[in-house]
N, C-alpha and C positions, 0 to 999 in steps of 0.2 A: 292649710288643709293637708291632712295626711293621705297621700295617694294610696297607701296600703289599706287603710280602712275603706276607702272608696272601692278599691278592687275587690275586697272581700265580700262586698255586697252584690257583685256581679255573678250571674250564673256562668258566664264565659266572657272572655275578653281577648282583644288583640291590641298590640301596640303598632303605631305608625309614626315614624319620626317626622314625616311630612306628607302632604297630600300629593299623590301622583296623578295630576290632572289628565295627563296623556295616557295613563294606564288605569282607568277607573275599575276595570275588572279585578285588579289586584286587591282592592278593598271592598268593592261591592259584593264580591263573593262571600265575604264575612257577614255582611248585612243580610244577604240571602240565607246563609246558614243559620244565623241567629233567629231570623223570623220563622224559618222552617222548624226550629227546635225550641229550646227553652228561653230564648232571648239572650241578650248579651250586650257588650259595649265595645266600641272601638275608641281608643284614645289616641288622638293626633297630637304630636309634639313630644312623644316618648319613644325612645329607640327600643330595639329588641331586647336589650339588657335591662330595661326598666329605668334607664337614666333619663331625667327630664331635660329635653332639648329646648322646648318652647316653640311657639309659632309667632311669626312677625305680624301677621294680619289675620286674626281669628275671624273677623267679619267676612273677609273674602273667602276663607276656607269654608265657612258655614254656607255661604251662598252657592259656592261651587258644588258642595256635597248635596245640597237640596236640589240643585238643577240636575245633577247626574242621577240621583234617585228617581226624580220625576220622569226623566227621559229614558232611563235604561233599566227600570225595574217594573215588573208586572206580576201581580197587582202591587199597589203601593204599600209598603210596610209601615207600621206605626213606629215612627222614629222621633226622638227628642234630641235636639242639639243643645248641649249645656257647656257654655264657656266657663273655664275654671282657672284659678291662679294657684300654682303650686311652687313653693320655693322661689317666689318672686317672678315666676315665668308663666306665661299664658299657654294653656292647652285647651283642647276641645274634646268633650266626651260625646260620642254619638251613641245614644242609648236606644237599643232596638228591642221592642216587645215581642214576645212569642205570638205568632200570628194565628188567626182563626180561619184564614182563607188560603191555606197552603195548596199547592206549592207556590213559593215566591221565586220568580225567575229573574235572572240577569239576561237582558235581551240585546246586548251590544255586539258589535263585530259580526253581524249576521248570525249570531248564535241565540239559542234560547235554552238556558241551562239553570237548573236548580241545584243548590248546594246544601250540604248538611255538615254538622259539626262532628268530627271524629277526634277525640282528644283535644289538642290545641290547634288542629288544622281544619280548614274549610275545604271539603272535597266534593266533586260532582256526585250527585245522588245516583245510585244504581237503579236499574229497572224495578227491582223489588222495593227499594226505598221510595221510588216515585209512586208506586201503587199505594203505599201507606200514606204518603203526603196527600194524594188525591182523596183517599177515604177520609182523612182528617179534615181536609178542606170542605168536603161535602157533608160533614157531620155524620158520617156513617162508619160502621165498623165491619170488618170482614164477616163476622158471624151473623150480621143482620142482613147481608145481601141476599137478594132473591135468586134462586136457581130455576132451571127449567125442569126439575124433577117433580112429577105429580105425586102428591102425598098419598093418593089412593093406591099407587103401585108400590108403596113401601110399607114395611111393618116396623113396629116399635115394641116388640115383645121383651127385649132385654131391658129397655127403659121402664116399661110397665112393671116387670117383675122386680127390678131394683127399687123402684118407687115404693111398691107395696111392702117389700121386705124391710126397707130402711125407715119408712115413716109409719107403717102399720095402717095406712089409709088405703082406701079403694082407688084404683087407677080409673081415670075417666078420659076418654079420647079428646074431650074438650080442652084438656090441659095442653095439648099440642099447640092450640091457637093462643091460649093465654100465656104460655111459656115463650112464645115467639119462634116456635119451631116450624110452623106452617103459616101461610097467609090466608086471608079470607077467600082468596081465589083458588085455594087448594094446592099451592105449590110449596115446596120446601125452601126454607132459608138455608144458608150454609150451616148454621147451628143445627137445624133439623137434619141435614144430611149427615152430620157427625154422630147423631144419635140413632139413626136408622140401623136395623139389624144387618143390612148389607150396605154399609157406608160406601158411597161411590167416590169419595174424595181420597185419591191414592196417596196424598201427602200425609194422611193420618196414619202414621206408622210408628212402630216401636221396635228398636233393636236392643236386645239384652245380651250381655256377655259376662261370664264369670271367668276372670283371668287368673292364671297361676302366678302367685307372687304379688308384688306391689306395683307392677307396671304392665303395660300392654306388650307382653312377650308371647306366651302361649295361652290359648283359650282352652279352659276345661269344659265349658258348656256355653252354648249360645242358642238364641232363638229369635225369630223375626215374626212380627204380627202386623196386620193391616186391618183397618176398619173402624167399627164402632168405638167411640171414645171410652165407654164404660167397659167394653171388652178389653181394650188395651190396658185400662187401669187394673182390671182383675188379673190379667196375665202378668203384668208387672209385679204385683204383689205376690202372686204364686211363684214367680221366678225368684224373688227375694227369699221367700220361705224355703224354697227347694235348694238354694245355693248359699245359705248362711248357716252358721252353727247355732244350736240352741242348747246351751249347757244347763246343768242343774246342780244344786247343792243339797247334800243330805241334811235332813232335819230330824229331830226326835220323832215327830209325828208325820213324816212324809218327805217331800222334797220341794225345793223352790226353784222355779225356772229362772235362768240367768242368760237371756238372749244377747246376741251381739248388738242388735239394733232395737230401738223402741218402735214397735209396729205402727203406732199412731204417728210418730215422727216421719217415718218412711211414707205412709199414706198421705199425710199432709203435704209432703214435698212433691210427690207424684201428682196429686190433684193440682197443686200450684203450677206445675210445669205443663200439664195438659190444658189447663184453662188459659194461661197467659202466653203460651207459645205463639209464634207468628206463623199463621197458616198460609200467609201469602208466599212464603218461601216454598216453592214447589218441590225442590230437591231436598227438603229438610225433614227431620224426624226426631222423635224423642230417643235419646240414647241412655240406657241404664247399664252402667259398668260396675261390677263388684270385684274388689281386690281383697287381698288378705287382711288389710287394715282399714278399708274404707269402702264406701258406696258413693258413686257420683251419678248425678242425673244432669243431662245437658240437653238444651232445646234451642231451636233457632229463635232469634229475637231477643234483644236486650231489654232494658227497662223501657216501658211504654213512653215515659216522659223524657227519655233521652239521658237520664242521669246514670251514674255507675253505682251499683249497690254497695260496693266495697268502700265508697266514699261517704256512705250514709249510716246513721244510727238506725238499726232495723226496727227499734221500738217506735221510731218516728216516721217510718216509711208511709207515704200516703198511698191510698188504694186507687191508683190509676189503672183502669181495667181495659186491656186491649180487646177482650172479647166479653162484653158485659152479659150477653145472653147466656153464654156457656157458664159464666160465674153464677148467674141467678139460678139456672137449672141445677147446678151442683149444690147450691145452697138449699134448694127445695128438696134435694135428695139427702140432705143432712151430711154432706161431705165437707162442708165449710162452716165455720163459725162467723163471727162478725168480721167485717171487712178490715183488711190490713193486719190481722193478728196471726196469719199463717206462719211467717218466718219466726216470730217469737215463740209460737207453740212448738215448732220443730226443735228449737233450742231447749225449751223447758222440758219436753218429753225425753229428750236425750240426756239432759242433766239428771233426770230422776232415775236413770239406770244405775245399778250397782257397779262400782268400779269407775265411775265417771271422774275425770280430771279436767281441769281448765283447758289443757291442750287438746282435749277431745271435742271442744265446742264446734258445732257445725259451721262451715264456711260457705259464704255466698259470694259468687263472682259474676260480673257481667261485663260485656263489651257492647258496642253498638249492634252487634249481630248475633249474640248468643247469651244465654243465662245458664249458670251452673250452680248446683247445690252439692256440697260434699258433707257427708255424714260419716264420722269415724266410728269404728267398732269399739264397743266397751272393752276396756283393757283386760278385764278378767274373763271375757268370753272366749278368747282364743288361747288363754293359758290359765285354765281354771283350777289346776292343782289336783291334789289327791282326792278331794271330796267332790269333785265335779266330773261328770262324764260327758263325752261328746255324743249328742243325740242326733247329729246331722244325718246319719244313715237311716234312722228309723222314723224321723219326723216326716209327716206328709202334709200337703196343703188341704185346705177346706174342701176344694173341689175333688181332690183325690179321695178324701173320706166320703164325699157324697157318692162317688162312683162305687166305692165298697158297699155303701148302704143300698144302692140300687141293685147291686149284684146279690145282696142278701135277700132282697125281695124276689128277684128273678135271675138265677144263675145263667140262664140262656140269653139274657138280654144282649143285643148287639151294640156295637159302638155307635151306630147311627141312631138307634133308639135312645141311648144315653145322651147323645148330643142334643136331641130334641127335648129331652126332659130337663137338661141343665142349661139350655139356651146358649150352647157354644158349638163350634165347628166339630165335625167328626175327626178332623186331623188333630185337634186339641185333645179330644178324648183318647185317641190312639197314642198320643205322646205321653199322656198321664198313665195309661195302662202299661206302657213300656217302663216307666219309672217305678210303678208299683211292683212289676215283675222283677226288676233289678234289685229292689229293696226287699225282695222275698216276702211281699205282702199278698201276692196274687199269682195264680198259675192257671193254665188252661189244660183241661182234660178233653181229649178228642180233637177233631179238626175244626176248622172255622165254620163249618156248615151245621153239624149236628153235635158239637161238643158243648161244654159248659165251663163256666168260671168257678174256681175254687179259691176261697179266701184262706190264706195261711195264718 
């Protein structure tokens, strides 16, 4: 038997040259970690270097392992003991299945500890990881959990407006129940709280920074947002539009836009991060960082199934959803296509840009605690040559254009009135007005009380 072929079939594995009967925690922690994760195998009779040592009495080792698992683990994991012969020597494979009743605890030495797999190590689960294991074991997700926030005291104007705009259908309050945002008893789920106009979940945050150069040295622009998930998505897209270049090429009959980034690729990446981030991390938030040559999005929580995205073919990534209600609602809002196609679409949309090269292919990275998407700027957008002009100073976002449209209707309209019309905060409107004034698109005649806006 080829041990290498056998190992390649394992999600994770550990080697043990012998069974340490007096130190069962040294190997039971791996069984706990495998059961709490994607499964894996322990191979007894192989040393740390992968050299086949062999076991003198496989039957005795098997009986001792079975006894220790029965006495020192709770609940009992699904384990298969498989005697093998490799290179004329006997070894034992302890095959552990991914468990459905997590967390799986080691309960020896007066301890009760659950372990998880981090790389090739089995480490004690943190408090946040324990929350996820408990949710998994109870067949629940964070977004489905019930809150004590009464639905009747919360509004969903942003959600309703977004639904009608993106689907052209009429919003109905009954959707809140069918979408899983409120319960039959009239309380919000965590998903519902994320979609309310005044989201009470303070970990729903977005930090945006435009950096000078290609690393985190000096910040040119930054902004922080908290609250409704749709508002955060909108603000993230506006920040990207305001802080990236949009070049153009002269044509005989006009001009052709040549942006740094494919808008749909950026939107797809942001939606992916807001949906799949780990909201149990109370001190975590979505980070959007823009550099001269790339845009990165980072969120708390790695791959939901515990794998590392950089080890996978993105075309074959399964759609394991950490927050299925959020994903379903975003699909209803037409922000998502079929499951599992998001990463592929980010690559395809970026590839369609003028100036694309293979080295500009988006990069996806994950660890057990975070996920990151890196999208590189199109090579010709930052150095567009004689026929291309830099439009970054004059380009404005959709919301800023809407502000100008409102001012055309009523030059005396206040920031508060604009915020109510556009379903955003007054602070957001004031920030956009400041940008419009800086870009010489808007000015104020008179004072704040009886003056009026003038579009330049």
